[in-house]
C-alpha positions as CSV (number, residue, x, y, z in Angstrom):
1,A,0.0,0.0,0.0
2,M,1.3,3.4,-1.0
3,I,0.1,6.1,1.5
4,P,0.7,9.7,0.4
5,C,1.6,11.8,3.5
6,G,2.9,15.1,2.2
7,A,1.4,18.6,2.0
8,Y,1.2,18.4,-1.8
9,A,-0.3,14.9,-2.4
10,S,-2.2,14.6,-5.7
11,S,-3.2,11.9,-8.1
12,S,-4.4,11.6,-11.7
13,S,-6.7,9.4,-13.6
14,F,-3.7,7.5,-14.9
15,G,-2.8,6.1,-11.5
16,V,0.2,8.5,-11.0
17,L,0.6,9.6,-7.4
18,A,2.6,12.8,-6.7
19,T,3.6,13.7,-3.1
20,D,6.7,15.1,-1.4
21,W,6.8,12.0,0.9
22,A,5.0,8.8,1.5
23,I,5.0,5.5,3.3
24,L,5.4,2.3,1.3
25,H,4.1,-0.6,3.4
26,A,4.1,-4.2,2.3
27,H,1.1,-6.1,3.5
28,Q,0.7,-9.9,3.0
29,V,-2.9,-11.0,2.6
30,K,-3.3,-14.2,4.5
31,E,-6.2,-16.5,3.6
32,S,-8.4,-17.8,6.4
33,Q,-6.7,-15.7,9.0
34,G,-9.7,-13.6,9.9
35,P,-10.3,-9.9,9.1
36,Q,-7.2,-8.2,7.7
37,Q,-6.2,-4.6,8.6
38,P,-3.6,-3.6,6.0
39,F,-3.3,0.0,7.2
40,A,-3.0,-0.8,10.9
41,V,0.8,-0.4,11.1
42,Y,0.6,3.1,9.5
43,T,-2.4,4.3,11.4
44,R,-1.0,3.3,14.8
45,A,2.4,4.8,14.0
46,V,0.7,8.1,13.2
47,A,-1.4,7.9,16.3
48,T,1.6,7.4,18.5
49,H,3.7,10.2,16.8
50,A,0.8,12.7,16.8
51,R,-0.3,11.8,20.3
52,A,-3.9,10.9,19.3
53,R,-6.5,11.7,21.9
54,R,-7.6,8.7,23.9
55,S,-10.8,10.3,25.0
56,A,-12.7,8.7,27.9
57,K,-15.8,10.6,26.7
58,L,-18.4,8.4,25.1
59,P,-19.4,9.3,21.5
60,P,-22.5,11.4,22.0
61,T,-25.9,10.9,20.4
62,G,-28.0,13.9,19.3
63,W,-30.1,15.9,16.9
64,C,-28.8,18.4,14.4
65,S,-30.8,21.3,12.9
66,W,-29.1,21.3,9.5
67,Y,-30.9,18.7,7.4
68,E,-34.3,19.6,8.8
69,M,-34.2,23.4,8.7
70,M,-31.0,24.4,6.8
71,C,-30.5,28.1,7.1
72,D,-34.1,28.7,8.0
73,V,-33.2,27.7,11.6
74,S,-34.6,29.8,14.4
75,E,-34.6,29.8,18.2
76,E,-38.2,28.7,18.5
77,G,-37.7,26.1,15.7
78,V,-34.8,24.5,17.6
79,L,-36.7,24.5,20.9
80,E,-39.9,23.1,19.3
81,N,-37.9,20.2,17.8
82,A,-36.1,19.6,21.2
83,R,-39.5,19.4,22.9
84,R,-40.7,16.9,20.3
85,L,-37.6,14.8,20.7
86,K,-38.2,14.8,24.5
87,E,-41.6,13.4,23.9
88,T,-40.7,10.8,21.2
89,V,-37.2,9.5,21.9
90,E,-37.2,10.3,25.6
91,D,-33.7,10.5,27.0
92,L,-31.9,8.6,24.3
93,L,-30.2,11.7,22.9
94,D,-27.5,13.7,24.6
95,V,-27.2,16.8,22.5
96,V,-29.3,19.2,20.5
97,Q,-27.0,21.0,18.1
98,L,-27.7,24.3,16.4
99,D,-26.1,24.3,12.9
100,D,-25.5,26.9,10.2
101,G,-27.9,29.8,9.8
102,Y,-27.8,31.6,13.1
103,A,-25.0,34.1,12.3
104,R,-25.5,37.2,10.2
105,R,-22.3,36.5,8.3
106,W,-19.7,33.8,8.4
107,G,-16.9,35.2,10.5
108,D,-19.2,37.3,12.7
109,W,-20.1,34.4,15.0
110,G,-21.0,36.6,17.9
111,S,-23.6,38.5,16.0
112,P,-26.7,36.2,15.5
113,E,-29.7,37.1,13.4
114,T,-31.9,39.0,15.9
115,K,-35.1,38.2,14.1
116,K,-34.5,34.5,14.3
117,F,-32.7,34.5,17.7
118,P,-34.3,37.4,19.6
119,H,-32.8,36.3,22.9
120,G,-29.3,35.4,21.5
121,I,-27.7,32.0,21.3
122,E,-26.6,32.0,24.9
123,A,-30.2,32.0,26.0
124,L,-30.9,29.1,23.7
125,S,-28.1,27.1,25.2
126,R,-29.4,27.8,28.7
127,R,-33.0,26.7,27.8
128,L,-31.8,23.5,26.2
129,R,-29.7,22.6,29.2
130,L,-32.0,23.7,32.1
131,E,-35.5,23.3,30.7
132,L,-35.1,20.2,28.5
133,G,-32.0,18.5,30.0
134,Y,-30.1,18.3,26.7
135,G,-26.5,19.2,26.2
136,A,-26.2,22.3,23.9
137,G,-24.2,22.0,20.6
138,L,-23.1,24.6,18.2
139,W,-21.8,24.7,14.6
140,M,-19.1,27.1,13.6
141,A,-16.6,27.6,10.8
142,P,-13.9,29.4,12.7
143,F,-11.3,29.7,9.9
144,T,-13.7,31.3,7.4
145,A,-15.5,34.6,6.8
146,D,-17.9,35.9,4.2
147,T,-16.6,38.5,1.8
148,D,-19.0,41.1,3.4
149,A,-18.5,40.1,7.0
150,G,-17.5,42.8,9.6
151,I,-14.3,41.0,10.4
152,T,-13.3,41.0,6.7
153,R,-13.8,44.7,6.4
154,A,-12.1,45.5,9.7
155,H,-9.1,43.1,9.1
156,P,-8.5,42.3,5.5
157,K,-5.0,41.1,6.3
158,F,-6.3,38.3,8.4
159,F,-6.9,36.2,5.2
160,T,-4.8,34.1,2.9
161,R,-4.0,35.7,-0.4
162,R,-3.6,34.2,-3.8
163,V,-0.1,33.7,-4.9
164,G,1.3,36.9,-6.4
165,K,-1.6,39.0,-5.1
166,A,-0.2,40.9,-2.2
167,D,-2.5,43.9,-2.7
168,V,-5.6,42.9,-0.9
169,R,-8.5,45.3,-1.3
170,A,-12.0,44.9,0.1
171,F,-15.2,45.6,-1.8
172,R,-18.7,46.3,-0.8
173,S,-21.1,43.3,-1.2
174,S,-24.4,44.0,-2.9
175,S,-26.1,42.4,0.0
176,L,-25.0,45.3,2.4
177,D,-27.1,48.4,2.6
178,E,-25.5,51.5,0.9
179,T,-25.9,53.6,4.0
180,T,-24.2,51.3,6.6
181,S,-20.9,52.4,8.1
182,N,-19.4,49.0,7.4
183,G,-20.3,49.4,3.7
184,D,-18.2,52.5,3.3
185,A,-15.4,51.7,5.7
186,F,-12.8,50.5,3.2
187,K,-14.0,52.1,0.0
188,S,-11.7,54.2,-2.0
189,P,-13.1,56.9,-4.4
190,K,-12.2,54.6,-7.3
191,S,-14.0,51.7,-5.9
192,R,-17.1,53.7,-5.3
193,K,-17.1,54.7,-8.9
194,H,-17.1,51.1,-10.1
195,D,-19.5,49.6,-7.5
196,E,-22.0,48.5,-10.1
197,V,-19.4,46.6,-12.0
198,R,-17.6,45.0,-9.0
199,Q,-20.4,44.1,-6.6
200,H,-20.7,40.6,-7.9
201,I,-17.0,39.9,-8.2
202,P,-15.2,38.1,-5.4
203,L,-12.5,39.9,-3.4
204,R,-9.6,40.5,-5.6
205,G,-6.4,38.9,-4.3
206,F,-7.9,36.5,-1.8
207,A,-7.4,32.8,-2.0
208,N,-10.2,30.9,-3.7
209,S,-12.4,28.6,-1.7
210,A,-13.5,27.1,-5.0
211,L,-16.3,24.5,-4.8
212,T,-15.6,23.3,-1.2
213,H,-19.0,24.8,-0.5
214,P,-21.2,24.6,-3.6
215,G,-22.5,28.0,-4.6
216,K,-20.7,29.9,-1.8
217,F,-17.4,31.9,-1.9
218,F,-15.7,32.4,1.4
219,L,-12.3,33.5,2.7
220,G,-9.8,31.5,4.6
221,F,-7.9,32.8,7.7
222,D,-4.1,33.1,7.5
223,L,-3.2,31.0,10.4
224,T,0.4,32.3,10.6
225,N,-1.1,35.7,11.5
226,E,-1.2,35.6,15.3
227,K,-4.1,38.1,15.5
228,A,-6.2,36.2,13.0
229,L,-5.6,33.0,15.0
230,A,-6.4,34.7,18.2
231,Y,-9.7,35.9,16.8
232,A,-10.7,32.4,15.6
233,S,-9.8,30.9,19.0
234,H,-11.7,33.7,20.7
235,C,-14.9,32.8,18.7
236,V,-14.6,29.1,19.7
237,S,-13.9,29.8,23.4
238,G,-16.8,32.3,23.4
239,A,-19.2,29.5,22.3
240,V,-18.0,27.3,25.2
241,A,-18.4,30.2,27.6
242,A,-22.0,30.5,26.3
243,G,-22.8,27.0,27.4
244,Y,-22.1,25.0,24.3
245,R,-20.0,22.0,25.3
246,F,-20.4,20.2,22.0
247,L,-18.7,22.1,19.1
248,K,-18.9,21.1,15.5
249,L,-16.1,23.1,13.8
250,D,-16.6,23.0,10.0
251,F,-14.7,24.1,6.9
252,L,-11.4,23.8,8.7
253,H,-9.6,23.3,5.5
254,A,-10.1,27.0,4.9
255,G,-7.1,27.5,7.1
256,A,-4.9,25.6,4.6
257,L,-6.0,27.1,1.3
258,P,-3.1,27.4,-1.2
259,G,-1.8,30.9,-1.2
260,T,0.5,33.5,0.3
261,R,0.6,34.0,4.0
262,R,2.2,36.4,6.5
263,D,4.9,33.8,7.3
264,N,5.6,31.7,4.2
265,T,8.3,29.7,6.0
266,V,5.6,27.8,7.8
267,T,4.0,25.0,5.8
268,R,0.2,24.8,5.5
269,A,0.2,21.6,7.5
270,A,2.3,23.1,10.3
271,A,0.1,26.2,10.5
272,M,-3.0,24.1,10.6
273,A,-1.7,21.8,13.4
274,N,-0.6,24.8,15.5
275,A,-3.9,26.5,15.0
276,L,-6.0,23.5,15.9
277,A,-4.0,22.9,19.1
278,S,-4.3,26.5,20.1
279,M,-8.0,26.5,19.5
280,R,-8.5,23.4,21.6
281,T,-6.4,25.0,24.5
282,E,-8.5,28.1,24.4
283,A,-11.8,26.2,24.4
284,E,-10.7,24.0,27.4
285,R,-10.0,27.1,29.4
286,E,-13.7,27.8,29.4
287,G,-14.7,24.2,30.0
288,D,-12.6,21.0,30.2
289,D,-15.7,18.9,29.3
290,V,-15.9,20.3,25.8
291,Y,-16.4,17.8,23.0
292,I,-15.0,18.9,19.6
293,V,-16.0,17.4,16.3
294,G,-13.9,18.5,13.3
295,C,-15.4,18.7,9.8
296,S,-13.9,19.3,6.4
297,C,-10.5,19.0,8.0
298,P,-7.3,17.4,6.6
299,L,-7.3,14.0,8.3
300,G,-3.8,14.0,9.6
301,S,-4.1,17.5,11.0
302,A,-7.0,16.4,13.2
303,V,-5.0,13.7,15.1
304,G,-4.3,14.8,18.6
305,W,-6.8,17.6,19.0
306,A,-10.2,16.4,17.8
307,D,-12.4,14.1,19.8
308,A,-14.2,13.1,16.6
309,L,-13.9,13.9,12.9
310,R,-16.4,13.9,10.1
311,I,-15.0,11.3,7.7
312,S,-17.6,11.7,4.9
313,A,-19.5,14.1,2.7
314,D,-22.8,15.6,3.9
315,A,-25.7,13.2,4.2
316,S,-28.6,13.6,1.9
317,T,-32.1,12.3,0.9
318,R,-30.4,11.4,-2.4
319,W,-28.1,8.5,-3.2
320,L,-26.2,10.4,-6.0
321,P,-25.3,14.1,-6.0
322,G,-27.9,16.4,-7.6
323,P,-30.0,17.9,-8.9
324,F,-28.4,19.4,-12.0
325,P,-26.1,21.2,-12.4
326,L,-24.4,19.3,-9.5
327,P,-22.5,16.4,-11.2
328,A,-24.0,13.0,-10.3
329,N,-20.6,11.3,-10.9
330,D,-18.8,13.3,-8.1
331,K,-17.4,10.9,-5.5
332,T,-15.7,13.5,-3.2
333,N,-17.5,16.2,-1.2
334,L,-20.9,16.8,-2.7
335,P,-23.9,15.8,-0.5
336,A,-25.0,12.2,-1.4
337,M,-25.4,9.0,0.5
338,R,-23.2,7.2,-2.0
339,N,-20.3,9.6,-1.0
340,V,-21.1,9.1,2.7
341,V,-21.0,5.3,2.4
342,R,-17.9,5.3,0.3
343,N,-15.9,7.2,2.9
344,V,-17.3,5.6,6.0
345,C,-16.3,2.2,4.6
346,S,-12.8,3.2,3.4
347,R,-11.9,5.2,6.4
348,A,-13.2,2.8,9.0
349,M,-9.6,1.9,10.1
350,L,-9.2,5.4,11.6
351,H,-11.9,4.9,14.3
352,R,-10.6,4.9,17.9
353,V,-7.0,5.1,16.5
354,W,-6.8,8.7,15.3
355,F,-10.1,9.9,16.6
356,T,-13.8,8.8,16.9
357,N,-15.3,8.6,13.4
358,N,-18.3,10.7,12.7
359,P,-20.3,9.3,9.7
360,D,-22.7,12.3,9.7
361,C,-26.4,12.4,10.5
362,L,-29.0,9.8,9.7
363,V,-31.4,11.5,7.3
364,L,-34.4,9.1,7.0
365,R,-37.2,11.0,5.5
366,A,-38.4,10.7,1.9
367,E,-38.5,14.0,0.0
368,G,-41.0,13.9,-2.9
369,S,-39.9,12.9,-6.3
370,S,-36.2,13.8,-5.5
371,A,-35.9,10.9,-3.2
372,D,-34.1,7.9,-4.6
373,M,-33.5,6.3,-1.3
374,S,-35.4,3.0,-1.1
375,E,-36.3,1.3,2.2
376,A,-33.5,-1.2,1.6
377,T,-31.0,1.7,1.1
378,I,-32.1,3.4,4.3
379,K,-31.7,0.1,6.2
380,A,-28.2,-0.3,4.8
381,C,-27.2,3.2,5.9
382,V,-28.6,2.7,9.4
383,S,-26.7,-0.6,9.6
384,L,-23.4,1.0,8.5
385,V,-23.8,3.9,11.0
386,V,-24.4,1.5,13.9
387,M,-21.5,-0.8,12.9
388,S,-19.2,2.2,12.6
389,G,-19.3,2.7,16.4
390,G,-19.2,6.5,15.9
391,L,-21.5,9.3,16.6
392,V,-25.2,8.8,16.0
393,F,-27.1,12.0,15.2
394,L,-30.6,12.4,13.8
395,S,-31.6,15.4,11.7
396,D,-35.3,14.9,10.7
397,D,-38.4,16.2,12.4
398,V,-39.1,12.9,14.1
399,T,-42.8,13.6,14.4
400,K,-43.1,13.8,10.6
401,L,-41.4,10.5,9.9
402,S,-43.4,7.5,8.9
403,S,-43.6,4.9,11.7
404,D,-41.3,2.6,9.7
405,R,-38.6,5.2,9.2
406,F,-38.9,6.4,12.8
407,R,-38.3,2.8,13.9
408,Y,-35.1,2.7,11.8
409,A,-33.9,5.6,13.9
410,L,-34.7,3.7,17.0
411,K,-32.7,0.7,15.8
412,A,-29.5,2.9,16.1
413,L,-30.2,4.1,19.6
414,P,-28.6,3.8,22.1
415,A,-25.3,3.9,20.2
416,L,-23.2,0.7,19.8
417,G,-20.0,2.8,20.1
418,A,-20.5,3.4,23.9
419,A,-17.7,0.9,24.5
420,P,-14.8,-0.2,22.2
421,A,-15.3,-3.4,20.2
422,P,-13.6,-6.4,21.8
423,S,-10.2,-7.0,20.2
424,C,-8.9,-10.3,19.1
425,G,-5.2,-10.8,18.4
426,S,-4.1,-8.2,15.8
427,W,-7.7,-7.3,14.9
428,S,-9.1,-4.4,16.9
429,G,-12.6,-5.7,16.5
430,E,-13.8,-2.3,15.2
431,L,-15.5,-1.9,11.8
432,T,-13.2,-3.4,9.2
433,A,-13.6,-3.4,5.4
434,I,-12.4,-6.8,4.3
435,D,-12.0,-5.7,0.6
436,V,-10.6,-2.2,1.2
437,L,-7.7,-3.0,-1.1
438,T,-9.8,-4.3,-3.9
439,N,-13.0,-2.3,-3.9
440,E,-13.4,1.4,-4.2
441,M,-16.6,1.1,-2.2
442,P,-15.9,-1.9,0.1
443,E,-18.8,-4.3,0.2
444,T,-17.8,-6.8,2.9
445,L,-17.6,-5.2,6.4
446,V,-17.3,-6.8,9.8
447,R,-17.4,-5.7,13.4
448,R,-16.9,-7.8,16.6
449,A,-19.3,-7.5,19.5
450,T,-20.2,-9.5,22.7
451,I,-23.2,-10.5,24.8
452,S,-23.1,-11.3,28.5
453,Q,-24.1,-14.8,29.3
454,C,-23.6,-17.6,31.8
455,R,-24.7,-21.1,32.5
456,C,-26.2,-21.9,36.0
457,N,-25.1,-25.1,37.7
458,G,-27.4,-26.4,40.3
459,T,-28.3,-23.6,42.7
460,A,-25.3,-21.4,41.9
461,A,-24.6,-19.3,38.8
462,T,-21.2,-19.2,37.2
463,T,-19.5,-15.9,36.4
464,L,-20.9,-13.9,33.5
465,E,-18.7,-14.3,30.4
466,Q,-18.5,-12.1,27.4
467,A,-19.5,-14.3,24.5
468,P,-18.2,-12.9,21.2
469,Y,-20.1,-12.7,17.9
470,T,-19.6,-11.0,14.6
471,L,-21.7,-8.5,12.7
472,V,-21.2,-8.9,8.9
473,L,-22.5,-6.4,6.3
474,L,-22.7,-7.9,2.8
475,A,-23.4,-5.0,0.5
476,H,-24.3,-4.3,-3.1
477,W,-23.6,-0.6,-3.6
478,C,-23.6,-0.6,-7.4
479,D,-26.6,0.1,-9.6
480,V,-26.3,-3.1,-11.7
481,P,-27.4,-5.7,-11.5
482,A,-30.7,-4.9,-9.8
483,A,-29.9,-7.6,-7.2
484,R,-27.2,-10.2,-6.7
485,E,-26.1,-12.9,-4.3
486,R,-23.3,-12.0,-1.9
487,S,-21.2,-14.6,-0.2
488,V,-17.9,-14.8,1.8
489,K,-15.9,-17.5,3.5
490,L,-16.7,-17.7,7.2
491,D,-13.0,-17.9,8.1
492,D,-12.4,-14.5,6.4
493,V,-14.9,-12.7,8.6
494,L,-14.4,-14.4,11.9
495,A,-11.6,-13.9,14.3
496,P,-9.4,-17.1,14.5
497,S,-10.2,-17.5,18.2
498,D,-13.9,-17.3,17.5
499,V,-13.7,-20.0,14.8
500,A,-12.4,-22.4,17.5
501,L,-15.3,-21.7,19.9
502,G,-17.3,-24.8,20.6
503,G,-14.8,-27.3,19.2
504,D,-15.7,-29.9,16.7
505,D,-19.4,-29.7,17.6
506,A,-19.6,-25.9,16.9
507,V,-22.1,-24.4,14.5
508,A,-22.5,-20.9,13.2
509,H,-25.9,-19.5,14.0
510,V,-26.6,-16.8,11.3
511,V,-29.5,-14.4,11.6
512,D,-30.5,-11.5,9.4
513,L,-31.2,-8.6,11.8
514,W,-33.6,-6.9,9.5
515,D,-35.9,-9.7,8.3
516,G,-35.4,-12.1,11.2
517,T,-34.4,-15.1,9.0
518,Y,-32.1,-17.9,10.4
519,H,-29.6,-20.2,9.0
520,E,-27.3,-22.7,10.6
521,I,-23.8,-23.6,9.2
522,G,-22.1,-26.7,10.4
523,R,-18.6,-28.1,9.9
524,D,-17.7,-30.7,7.4
525,A,-17.0,-33.9,9.4
526,S,-14.1,-35.1,7.2
527,T,-12.2,-31.8,6.9
528,G,-13.3,-29.8,9.9
529,R,-13.9,-26.8,7.7
530,W,-17.2,-24.9,7.5
531,A,-19.6,-26.8,5.2
532,E,-20.7,-23.7,3.3
533,R,-20.0,-20.0,2.8
534,L,-21.9,-17.2,4.5
535,R,-24.5,-16.0,2.1
536,A,-27.0,-13.3,1.5
537,P,-29.1,-14.8,-1.3
538,R,-30.6,-11.6,-2.8
539,V,-29.1,-8.2,-2.0
540,A,-30.9,-5.3,-3.9
541,R,-28.8,-2.5,-5.5
542,R,-27.7,0.2,-3.1
543,S,-28.4,-1.9,-0.1
544,A,-26.9,-4.5,2.2
545,S,-27.7,-7.5,4.4
546,L,-26.8,-7.2,8.1
547,L,-26.0,-10.6,9.6
548,A,-25.1,-11.6,13.1
549,V,-22.9,-14.7,13.2
550,H,-22.7,-16.6,16.5
551,V,-20.2,-19.6,16.8
552,A,-21.2,-21.8,19.7
553,P,-21.6,-25.5,20.7
554,R,-24.6,-27.0,18.9
555,G,-26.3,-28.2,22.1
556,L,-26.3,-24.9,24.1
557,P,-28.9,-22.1,24.2
558,R,-27.9,-18.8,22.6
559,F,-29.3,-15.3,22.3
560,L,-29.0,-14.4,18.6
561,G,-30.3,-10.8,18.4
562,S,-33.6,-8.9,18.1
563,D,-35.4,-6.6,15.8
564,M,-35.2,-3.7,18.3
565,H,-31.6,-2.7,17.7
566,A,-29.2,-3.2,14.8
567,S,-26.4,-4.3,17.2
568,G,-27.7,-7.9,17.4
569,G,-27.7,-8.0,21.3
570,A,-24.7,-6.0,22.4
571,V,-26.9,-3.0,23.3
572,E,-30.3,-4.4,24.2
573,L,-29.3,-7.6,26.1
574,Q,-28.0,-7.0,29.6
575,R,-27.4,-10.7,30.3
576,F,-28.5,-14.2,29.2
577,T,-28.5,-17.0,31.7
578,Y,-29.5,-20.6,31.1
579,T,-29.6,-24.0,32.9
580,R,-30.6,-27.5,32.2
581,G,-33.3,-29.1,34.2
582,I,-35.9,-27.5,36.5
583,Q,-34.2,-24.8,38.6
584,N,-35.5,-22.1,41.0
585,N,-36.4,-19.1,38.9
586,S,-34.5,-16.7,41.2
587,V,-31.3,-18.5,40.4
588,V,-31.8,-18.7,36.7
589,S,-32.8,-15.1,36.4
590,R,-30.4,-13.8,39.1
591,G,-32.9,-11.6,40.9
592,A,-36.0,-11.7,38.6
593,P,-39.3,-12.5,40.4
594,S,-40.6,-16.0,40.4
595,S,-42.8,-17.1,37.6
596,P,-46.4,-17.8,38.4
597,T,-46.5,-20.6,35.8
598,A,-47.0,-24.1,37.3
599,R,-44.3,-26.6,36.1
600,P,-45.0,-30.3,36.6
601,P,-41.9,-32.3,37.6
602,G,-39.8,-33.6,34.7
603,A,-41.7,-31.4,32.2
604,V,-38.9,-29.0,31.5
605,R,-35.4,-29.8,30.1
606,W,-34.1,-26.3,29.8
607,S,-34.8,-22.9,31.2
608,A,-33.3,-19.5,30.4
609,C,-33.7,-15.9,31.2
610,A,-32.9,-12.8,29.0
611,V,-32.6,-9.5,30.8
612,L,-33.3,-6.6,28.4
613,S,-32.9,-2.8,28.6
614,L,-33.1,-0.1,25.9
615,G,-33.7,3.1,27.8
616,R,-37.0,3.4,25.9
617,E,-40.3,1.4,25.7
618,D,-40.4,-0.9,22.8
619,F,-42.3,-3.9,21.4
620,G,-40.3,-6.3,19.3
621,R,-39.0,-9.8,18.9
622,V,-35.9,-11.6,20.3
623,L,-34.3,-14.4,18.3
624,L,-33.1,-17.4,20.2
625,H,-31.5,-20.8,19.6
626,L,-33.2,-23.3,22.0
627,P,-31.7,-26.7,21.6
628,G,-34.1,-29.6,21.5
629,S,-37.2,-27.4,21.3
630,R,-40.0,-29.0,19.3
631,S,-42.8,-26.7,20.3
632,P,-42.9,-23.0,21.3
633,P,-41.2,-22.3,24.7
634,R,-43.3,-21.4,27.7
635,V,-42.7,-17.7,28.5
636,S,-43.1,-15.5,31.6
637,G,-41.7,-12.4,33.1
638,D,-42.6,-8.7,32.7
639,A,-41.2,-8.7,29.1
640,S,-43.3,-11.6,28.0
641,L,-46.2,-11.5,25.5
642,P,-48.7,-14.3,24.6
643,E,-46.9,-17.6,23.7
644,S,-49.1,-18.0,20.7
645,A,-47.2,-15.2,19.0
646,C,-43.9,-17.3,19.1
647,H,-42.9,-18.7,15.8
648,R,-40.2,-21.0,14.5
649,I,-37.5,-19.5,12.3
650,G,-35.2,-22.6,12.2
651,K,-35.0,-26.2,13.4
652,C,-34.4,-25.1,17.0
653,A,-34.6,-21.3,16.5
654,W,-37.4,-19.2,17.6
655,S,-38.7,-15.6,17.3
656,V,-40.3,-14.6,20.6
657,P,-42.3,-11.4,21.1
658,V,-41.3,-9.1,24.0
659,R,-42.2,-5.8,25.5
660,V,-39.3,-3.7,27.0
661,R,-40.1,-1.1,29.6
662,A,-39.0,2.5,29.3
663,S,-37.0,2.5,32.5
664,G,-35.0,-0.2,34.3
665,T,-34.7,-3.7,33.0
666,S,-37.3,-6.2,31.7
667,W,-36.8,-9.9,31.9
668,L,-38.1,-12.8,29.8
669,M,-38.2,-16.4,31.2
670,L,-38.2,-19.3,28.8
671,E,-38.8,-23.0,29.5
672,W,-38.8,-25.8,27.0
């Protein structure tokens, strides 16, 4: 793998890579050795060298105003959505984040629109925190400014200039009123004479932001100018002082635009690294609990200062960029779910190594005829966000979502990334793209997870153990064919230690976490290898199958997942205990109340108890392997629903309906 590392890395369509320095790392792909991480040596070396943040803070969940309100955001609009969230998703979200649209001009971050925010953004933060119990989040682009912003007129030398354009002259934007003092502050007699000609022309001499924000021209700060950096840092620390402890800092690349700076002996990369570190220091002086998410930032520059980093383009209600004139074939920064998926898959190796990955918001609504996001595509995107282990943010008006799409949002909450994935040998266990070296958009992704279980012996329960299982996403991101079968060797997606679980009698229990289907894969008696490949028979275009693979002894009960969360048990299951023969319920359930069901002696071979918790009320189904079961299990407990609703999904596999309470834990007792 050739990894470009320099400040001037570029590539061409002919496969030629130009950079001032790079790392050439030889990676040997070993068959049947479990998930491979070809970039692990490089990413860990960078993390050590740059002192990557090992944040103890959990990746937050939240709601962002951008994709719901765009620049039409207002104080009352944010509060109204926060109230609705409180009613619908209860306490599952940590943060309500105000995005772009509150400031009069980019760069003048302390001057909000008074009509939309009559009480100021500090009052909004206070109400979110004290009245509704949410953390307050704020979007800002601290290294940018509009051409007609007050800071631009007051300090035109704060900004990077185009090469060879040392004479920086400001102009009056047509959007400013003729009579304002700011409008005349930097006008020469000559410029006044030519206002009508120049009012639609960008500032002469300034570095070009190009199409990094489609349809918007903005200026980038010269980060070698100490006063410019001090101003940007002051804006960020001011937001923290106003009560915003979650900061989304966007368009950070504006501080590294090519051009002429005050000190041209400092490279763009060095100036960026110094500025980001300085900004973090200033923010933490106002509150050491601040959580900073970087956006549109050079990846390497973010290591060491960002808690999390956006690793993708903007989310969208469209799969491809559009509408015209935006080019549908763009694969870089234009808003489109194809671009989100592409980057989340290929940059998965950075998660919890350089920073926490932020895959952007889940946008679940359908938007008229412009929507080309099918139900299957939405499910695939939710699955990918959950498996990424990163931030989970919503950005729809949840009261306007259909019941099905609202349930998709719930399948991502609480976040799976609250704890690191269990590692195994050289594999970190985090989301890994098996085919990252061969597919531009990786289509085979895996993540390791665990459930807590134990077997009770007699009247005593053994210690809870963390039983590993593997989430596998088999995708078909292309448009053709309309659907295709996906398959992969089990040994390629399972950690070597997991393959050995259960010995010669082991089977792989495979469940589809969206449609609830079950399949069992055994070992070939003569070779000891798996008898067949892991398959997803029919994967529609722009979609994926989410499978949970549990390797366990054939004759033992196993919790296989549920339709209430896309994690397959790691989030919703608190513990699963089982025993053979009739046992006292208080032992089996470890504290659950006794079942009122009468059990005649010798009528029960097995009993088990699943303790569930989601932080919200939900009705759903749990999937279980119950060895030797020929008829539906008898169920009891406060999570139980009528036994008649149980149905068989495999030879000894069952789908059992449950009700999970909003608070505390709910328990389900099974006897068969």
